[in-house]
N, C-alpha and C positions, 0 to 999 in steps of 0.2 A: 805743166799744163793743169794737172789736177789741183794744185795749190792755187793757181790763178783763178780758175773757175770757182773754187771754194770761196775765195776772197770776194769775187763778184756776187756770188749768191748771198754771202754775208752782208755785203753792202746794200742789198735790196732792203734791209731792215733799217738803214740809216734814216735819221730824221732830217738830214741835209739833202735838199732837193738835187743839188748838183751831183753829189756823190751817188745818190740813188739813180738818177737819170743816166749818169755815165756807166754805171754797172749794168743797167737794163740794156743800153745800146751795145755794150760789149758782149753781153749774153746773146743778143739777137744775131750778132755777127758770127757767132759760133754755130748757128743753125742747128742741125740735127744732133751735133755732138753735145749740145747743152740740154737736150730733152731729158735724159735720165735724172740729172740734177734738179731740173724744174719740176718733174713729177714727184720727186722726193719732197720738195718744198710744199707742194700741194697737200701732202699727207700730214704736215705739221699743223700747229695751232697758232702760228704767227700771222694774223689776218692781213695786215698790209703787205707783208712779203708774199703771202699766198695769192693775193689779187694780182700783184705784179708778175708772179710766176704764171698765172693763168693767162694774163695778157701776152706774155712772151710766147707761151705755147700757141696762142692764137695767131701771133705774128709769124712764127716759124712754120706752123701748120704742117708738121710732120705726121703723115698718115699712120705711121706705126704707133703713135700715141693715142689714136682715136678711141680704142676700147677703154683705156683708163680714163681719158678725159671725159668720156660720156657719163661716167659714174658721178661726176661732179655737177651734173645738171640738177641734182637734188641736194646740193650742198647747203649748209646753213648760212653761207655768206652770199648775198644776192649778186655781188660783183663777180665772185668766182663762178656762180651759175651762169651769169650773162656771158662772161668771157669764154666759158667752156662751150656754150652754144655757138658763139662766133667762131671758135676754133673748128668745130665740126663743119660749119658752113665753108670755111676756107679750105678744109680738107676734102670738100665735096662728098662728105659722108652721108649715107642714106638717112641717118638719124638727125640731120641738121634741121630740116623743116619742123618736125614735131618739137625739137629742142628749142627752137626760136619761138614757137608758139607758147611753149611752157614757160619761157622766161620773158615773155612779152612785157611784163610789168616791172622787171628787174632793172636796176641801175638807170633810173630816169635822168634825162638831161636837165640839169638845173636851170638852164636858160630857156628851155623849150619843154614845158611840163607834159605835153602830149606825146613826147618822144622818149624812147629808151634805146639802149645799145641794140637790143633785138629789133625794135621797129626800124631803125636805120638799116640794119642788115636785110630785113624783109623788103623794104622799099628798094634797096639796091638790087635785090634778087629779081624783082620785076613782076611782070604780068602772070607768070605761071603759078604764083603763090595765091592769086586772088580767089579762086574757087575753094581751095582748102581753107583759106582764111575766113570766108563768109560765115561759117557757123559761130565764130567767136563774136560776131555782132549780137548774138543772143546769149553770151556767156553770163553766168550768175553774177559775176562781179562787174560793177560799173567800170572800174578801172580797166579791166580787160576789154570790155566793149569799146571804151573810148580809144584805147591804144590800137585796137584792131581797125577801127574806123579811120584813125589817122593814117594807117598804112594804106588802106583802100583808097582814101582820098588822094594821097600823094601819087600812088601808082597810076590811078586813073587820070589824074591831072597831067602827069608826065606823058601819058598816051595822047590825051586830047589837046594838050598844048596851051589852051587859053582858059582864063577864069570863067568866061561866059559859057564855054562848052561844058566845063565841070559843073557849074551851077545848074545848067539845063539837065544834065545827067542826074544830079542829086535830086532835083525836084521830080523828074520823071520816075525815079525809083523810090519815091515816098518820103523825101526830105528826112532821111534817117537822123535820129537823135538818140544817143546812148541812154538818155533819161526817159525815153518814151515807154509806154506800157508794152508788155511783152507781145501782145497781139499785133500792135503796130510794127514792132521790130521784126516779127516773123513775116509780116506782109512785105516789109522792105527787103528782107533777105531773099524772098522768092523773086521779087522784081530785079534785084541786083544780079542774081544767078542767071536769069534769062537775058538780061542786058549784057552781061559779060560774055556769055556764049555768042551772042549776036554781034557784038561790037568790038570785042577784044581778042577772043580766041579764034 
């Protein structure tokens, strides 16, 4: 058993996609029994292997690993940070929401540049994240503002169901743009807060 999992962990380093994917899937099937080995991988400096270990921990979502996983929200590798935040969310850990906000710019989707691993998780979380999210619309970094707005847009759209309804809400609340002057952004934030209280919550 120990030798087998050691081999699977070692195969996460492989440059062969098939070998690496097979090892990842085998580790996932081990569920909680694989967690100690995966946490050990996170502590090393083999970056591709660390990313896969973080993704595996997020997939297994063993709550006993939450305290250790939470420490990697500040990791030097953005993919490790992002997967660690996803792990906390899947564990229903109290640190999940601030962790997803903190990693909102990490691990962007190459096909959809306004989305990241954490924005997808926030969108899936749904309406209850809207009010805590709103302050990020005035974050110092444009990238953060843009990602926060992409979450707000998708969650509200999912609630309203139609493009027309979304566009009406957007105009009603100040036609928010991440590149607008701060005064305009703050005005929009105030409008969105009132609108969410009235129409969503």
